[in-house]
N, C-alpha and C positions, 0 to 999 in steps of 0.2 A: 222263207226258204221253200224250195220245191219239196214235194213229198219224198222223192227219191233221196235227196240229201238228208232229210230228217231221218229216214229209215236207216241210211248208211251210218249216220252219226250215232244213232241209238244202238245199232248192231255192234259198233266198236266197244260199247260199254256192256255188252252181253245181254242186251234187251232185244228180243225178237218181236218186231212190230210189223203188222200187215197193213196193206193199203186200205183195207176195209175198216180197220180200227181207227185210222187217221181220218177217213171220210166220214164215218159214223162213230165218233168217240163215245165211250160209256164212262160212267163215273168211276168204276173200279180201274179201268185202263188209265184214265187221266191221273187218278191219285197215285197209282203205281209208278207211272213215268215221271211225274213231278217229284215223287219221293226219291227216285233214282237220280234225277238231276241234282236235287238238294244234297244227296249223299256224296255225289262226286266232288262237291265244293266244300261242304261243311262237315262231312263224315257223320252226319246225323241220320239215324234210321229210327223206325218205330220201336225197335227193340232197345235202342239207346235211351229212349224216353220212357221206358217202362218204370225204372226206379223213381224218377221224379213224380210220375203219376201216382205211384203207390205211396210216396211220402205225403202228397196232397190228400189222398184218401184217408190216410192214417190220422192226419191233423184235423179232419172234419169231425164234428160232433153228431153226425147223422147216424141213425140206427142202421141204415142200409146204404153204405157208401158205394157198393158195387153198382148202384144205379147210375152213378155219375162217371164211372170209369171211361166209358166209350166217348161221352161228350167232352170230358176233360182232355183226353188224348187227341181227339180231333181238333179241339181249340188250340192246343199247344202246337200241333203240326201245322195248322192254318197260320198261326202266328209266325212260325219260322219260314213257311212258304211265302207269306206276304213280305217279310224282310228280304228274302231271296229275290222275289219279283221286283221289289223296289230297287235293289241293287242292279237288276237287269233292265232298269228303266221302264218297268210296267207299273205305273203308279195306281192303276185302278183295279188291281188284282183283288178278288173277293172270293167268298165261299161259293158263289154262283159258278165260277170257273171250275170248281171241283165236282159239284154235285149235279149241275145242269150244263154240261159243256156244249159249246157250239163249234162246228168244224173249223170255220175260218179263224175264230178266236183261239181255238186250241192250237192250230198251226202257227199262229202269230206268237202265242206264248211259248210254244216249244222252240220256235226259231230264236226267240230272245234268250231262252234258257240255254240252248245249245251254244249259241255264240258266247254267252257269258261263261259257260263251263270251259270252252276252248280258250277263251281269254285268260281264265284263271289257271289253266294248265300251262300256258305260256309264262305266266307270272308266278309259277310255283315256288321258287326260292324266296321271293319277296313275301308271299302270303304265309309260307311256313315260318319265316323269321318273325312276321307280324303276329302269328298265332303263339309262337314261343314267348314273345315279349308280353303278349296279353295274358297268357297263362301264368308267367312269372309275376306280373303285376297283381293278378287276382290272388295268387298264393300269398304274396307279400301283404296284400290288403287284409286277407283273412288273419295272417299272423299278427299284424298291427291291431286289428280289431280285437283279437283275443287278448293281446297285451293290454290294450286299453280297458277292456272289461275287467281284467284282473286288477289293474291299477284303480279303477273306479270302485271295485269291491273293497280293496284295501283302504281306499279313502273313506268309503262309507263306514267301515269298521272303526277307523280312527275317529271319525266325526261322532259316531255313536258313543265310543268310549269317552270322548271329550265331553259330550253332553251329559253322560252318566256321572262324570267326576265334577261337573260344574257346581251342583248343590253343596257337595262337601267343601269345595274350594271357597264357596261363598260363606258357608258357616265358619270356616277357619279365618276368613278375612274379618268377619264380624267379631269373632273372639279376639283376634289380634288387635282390632280397633279398641275393644273394651279394655284390654290389658294396657294398651298404650295410653288411653285416657286416665286409667287408674294411676299409672306410673307418673304421668304429667302432674296429676293432682298431688301425689306424694312428694314429687320434686318441688312443687311450689311451697308446700308446707315446710319442707326441709330448708328451702331458701329463706323463708320468713324466720325460722328459728335461728339460722346462721346469722341473719342480720341482727336479731335481738342479742345474740351472744357477742357480736362485734361491738354493739352499742354499750353493753355492760362492761366489756373490756376497756373501752375508751373511758367510761365513767370511773372505773377502778383505777386506771392510770392517773386520772386527774386527782382523785382522792389521795392516792399515794404521794403525788407531788405536793399537795397541800399539807400532808403530814410531815414530809421532809422540811417544808418551809417553816412549820411551827416548831419543829425540833431545832432548826437553826436559830429561830428567834429566842427560844429558851436558852440555848447555849450562849447567845449574845448577852442576855440578861444576867446569866451567872457570871460572865466575864466582867460585866459592869459592876456587879456587887463586890467581886474580889478586888477590883481596882479602887472602889470606894473605901473599902476597909483598909487598904494600904495607905490611903491618904489621911487616916485619922491621926490627929496631933495630940500630944500629952498635956497641952495647956488646958486648965480647968475651964476658963471662959470659952476658949475655943472649943473645948470638948462639949460644953453645954450647948454652944451654938451648933456644934457639929451634931450633938445628940438630937437637938430639936430638928435640925435639918435632916439628920438621918432618920428621925422618927417619921417626919413627913415623907421622906423618901421611902422609908420602910412601908409606911401606909400605902404609898403609891405602888411600891413593888408588890405588897400583898394583894392590892387590888389587881395589879397586872397579872400576878401569879394566879389569883383566883380566876381572873378572866382566862388566862392560858390554860389553867386546869379545867375550867368549864369547856374551853375549846378542845382540850385534849380528850375530855370525856365524850364530847360530841363526836370528835374524830374517832375515838375508840368504838363508840356505838356504830358510827358509819362503817368503820373497818370490820366490826363483827357482822354488820348487815351485809357488807360487801362479801365477806367470807361465806356467809350463808347463801348470798346470791351466787357466788362462785361455785359453792357446792351444788346449788340447784342447777346452775348452768352445766356443771359436769355431769350431773345425773341426767339432764336433758340430752346432752351430747351422747352419753352412754345409751340412753333410750333411743336416740336417733340412729346410732350405730347398730343397735339391736334391730330396730325397724328396717334399716337398710339391708342388714343381713337377711332378715326374714323376707324382705321384698326380693332380694337376689335369689334366695332359696325358692320362693314362690315362682319367680320368673323362670328359673332353671327347671323347676318341676313342671310348669305349664308347657314350656318349650319341649321338654323331654316327652311329655304326654302327647303334644301335637306331633312330634317326630315319630312317636310310636304309632299314632293313628295314620300318618302318611306312609310309614313303612308297611303297615297292615294293608292299606289300600293298594300300595304298589305291589305287594306280594299277592293280593287277589288278582291283579291284572296278569301276573306271571302264572298262567295256568299250569305250565309244565312243572313249576316248583311249588305248587300250592300245598301239597301234602307235607313236604319237607319243612317248609317255612311256617306252617300252621303252629307246630309245637314250639318253634322258636319265638313266635309272636306271643304265645301264651306265657312262655317263660319270661319274655321281656315285660309283659304286663305285670306278672308277679314281682319281678325285680323292680318295676316302676313303683308299685305300691310300697315295697320295702324302702326304696330310695326316698319316697315322699315322707316316710316316718323319720328317716335320717337326714332330712334336708338341711338342718342347721349345721350339722357337722361336715357335710360334703358339698356345700353350696358352690364353692369355687370350681371343684372338679366337675360337678354337674354342668355348670355354666360353660366350661371349656368343651365338655363332651357334646352338649346340646348345640354349641356354636359349630363344631365340626360336622355334626349331623345335618344342621341347616345348610352348611356350605355344600355338603355332598348331595343333598336332595335338590338344592338349587342348581348344582351342576348337571345332575341327571335330568331335571326339568328343562334346562336350557338345551341339553342334547336332544331331548324329545322334541322340543320346539324346532331345532335345526333340522332334525330328521323329517318332521312333518313338513317343513318348508321345502326340503329337498324332494319329498314325495310329491308335493303340489307342483313344484317346478317340472319334475319328470312327467307328471300327468299332462301338464300344459304342453311340454315338448312333444309328447306322444300324440296329443290331439293336433298340434300344429303339423307334425309329420304326416299324420293320417290325412289331414286336409290337403296338404301339399301333394301327397301321392294321388288322392282323388282328382285334384286339379290337373296333375300331370297325365293321369289316365284319360280324363275327358279331353284334354288338349291333344293327346296322342291319338285318341280315337277320331277326333274331329280332323286332325291332320291326315290320318290314314284314309278317312272317308273322302276328304278333298282330293287326295292323290288318286284314289280309285275313281272318283268322278272325272278327274282330268284325263286319266287313262282311257276310261270308257268314251269320253267325248272325243279324244284323239282317235280311238278305234273307229267310232262311227264316222268321224270326219274322213279318215283314210278309206273306209269302205265306200263312202259316198263318192270320194274322188276316184276310187277304182272303178265304180260303176260308171261314173261320167267318162272316165278314160276308155272303158270298154265300149260304151255307146259311141264315143267319138271315133274309136278305131274301127268299129263295125260300120259306121257311116262312111268313113274313108275307104274301106274295103268293099263297100256295097254288100255287106253281109246282114242277114236278119238275125237278131238276138231274141230268143224266146225267154220269157220269165221263168219257164219251167226248166 
């Protein structure tokens, strides 16, 4: 651009520039003008960068952070000017253009800056809407990042609590396994005793059947004796014969009776033995019932003790209710010791109460698991949403940069065509066009 156009354009923004300053530019002049051009498009000024510079200085561990204030502010401003120059299609902009400016180079850079500022003024609504969208996306990203950090903190707390409770859960699992093994052994002993009782019952039934058979045989023998007596005849000879026959028969009957009596005595001995066995079996059954009651009482007591331990751990987790529940836990422990002493009398009630407590604790544990799964899902959703927002932001910025590049390309193309048209028109009209 000619020097006059540069001066006119800068005067429109309230910058008083002389021809001498453009012919022999100084570092302070160039920095001030470039800052003014940057402020026209991005609203960034050295005063607006004061707070970020102070934040950087406060985060440093150096004893004298003021030594770096000037260099940090200059580097930040150089960074923004370099991005501004790249947008104006000056790809080789560097610190040399600020601190050792050259006249031709300075006019070239100012021309590009002025053209870009005017182009930005023409696209004001689009740029303002783009800035608003970018600001909204940045704020939304900050909010999502804060929510993500809160969720990560809650997740870390839950993981720490879970790791803290894991040893207690492991000890309870081992104790439960030991109790289960003991109960299985007791059950096997009980089953063997029940089998023995069944075998003794079968043997008793067989002996009772044999006794009834012997009784029926004895009754039959008595019937035969009565029938024999009824057949006795009054004839002497016949009587003699009958007597001899009856003597032999009596001898045989005595033998059979002696045999039956021996069998009856054996059966009586077996019956008494069976009755003794039955008494022993009954005493065994009673002992087994007593053992079963004691096992149930022990199981109820151990379950109640485990429930009390779980409730104590759960109350420790509830920090807000710790003081109120502490006394209750102490009372429950005292009641538990008393209940252990009265275990045989209240075994069934304790079993029902312990079962209800186990159900409640299992339900609460399942609710905690569901809540932890919901928290994990919410964290994953927030992470996915944050990634999606970042992707959308990058895509939106790329799209905006592409549109801006296309507009700049179109602008330079139109300007080139205008210059060609002006040269063609001047050639047709035989006019001389000066570059100034």
